[in-house]
N, C-alpha and C positions, 0 to 999 in steps of 0.2 A: 273129622273131615272138614277141610276149608275150601271154599270155592272162591276163585278170584275172577273178576270181570273187569277188563280194561276198556277204556274208551278215550276218544279224543285225538286219535291219529288222523293223518291226512296228508295232503300235498301243500307245501308252503315254499315260497321263494327264499333264496339265500338272504339272510339277515332278518327273516321273519320269526314269528313266535308261534308256539303251540303249547297247549296244556293237556297233559295226559292225566287220567284219573283211574284209580283202581279201587274197586269195592270188594271187601272180603265178607263172606257170609259163612255161617256154620257155627259150630260149638267149639270155642277155643278159649285158652287162657288170656287174661288181660295183658300178660307180659309177652310181647312178641316184637319182632323186628320186621320191617318191610323194606323192600329194595326194588330197584329197577335195573334190569339188564337189557342188553340189545345184541342183536345178531345182524351184522351187515351182510350184504350179498357175498357169498363165497368165503365168509370168514367165520370164526368161532364166536361163541357167546361171551360178550364182555360185560363186566360189572359197570354200572353207571353211578348209582348213588344208593345210600342206605339211610334209614331213619329208625331209631330205636323207640321203644315205648315211652321213654323219658324225653324224647324229642331231639336227641343228639343226631346230627346228620354228618355224613361224610360223602365225598365225591371223588370220582376218577379225575385225574389231572386233565384229561381231554375235555371235560365239561365244566370244570371248576370256574366259577365266575359267570357262567352263562346259564346253568341249570340250577333250579332250586327244588328240593324235595320237601314236602310238608304234609302234615296230617290234615285231612279234610275236615270241614265242619260237620259233615255227616259221620256218624259213628263207623269206625273200622274202615275208613277210606284213606288213601294216600294220593297225593298229587305230585306231578312232575312238571314244573313250569320251565319251558325251554325257550330261551331267548337267543338272539344272534345266531340262528341256526345256519349250519354250513352243509354243503353237499355231503361231506363225510359223516354227517349225523344220520344219513339215510340208513334205516334199519327197521327190523321188527323189534318193538320194545315189549319186554315181558315184565310183569309184576311178579314179585316173589314174596312169600310169607314164611317166616321162620320162627320157631319156638322150640328150644331144646333140640330133640332129635327129629321134630316134625318139620317138613319142608314142602311147600306147595307152590306151583307155578300157574300163572294165567295162560290164556291161549295166545296172547300177543296182539299188538296193534301196529299197523304199518305206518311209519313216518317216512315221507319222501321229501327231500329238500332239493328242489330243482327249479331252474328258470325256464 
């Protein structure tokens, strides 16, 4: 069982920045992938970014060049640095942990981009 706790969401003006964090706890393999997804109001859940245990990161085209996913300094954490935020980035952001057939999601953190 893996527990994920997200933090760092909030309200920010267009063009601003936010940093999300996700801490994973529990008993698990050292080989895992973590990702961020988001669900905008009235829309489906979209993939945002992924980072593997070796540090390889990939991004959705909509956030490439603006968002950065990284491993945190604390063990088993992942961060999402979001810059140049746009109103269309408004969503609930979810952290996801994956290893083999195991798949866990966090509860989500709200990000609102509005003036």
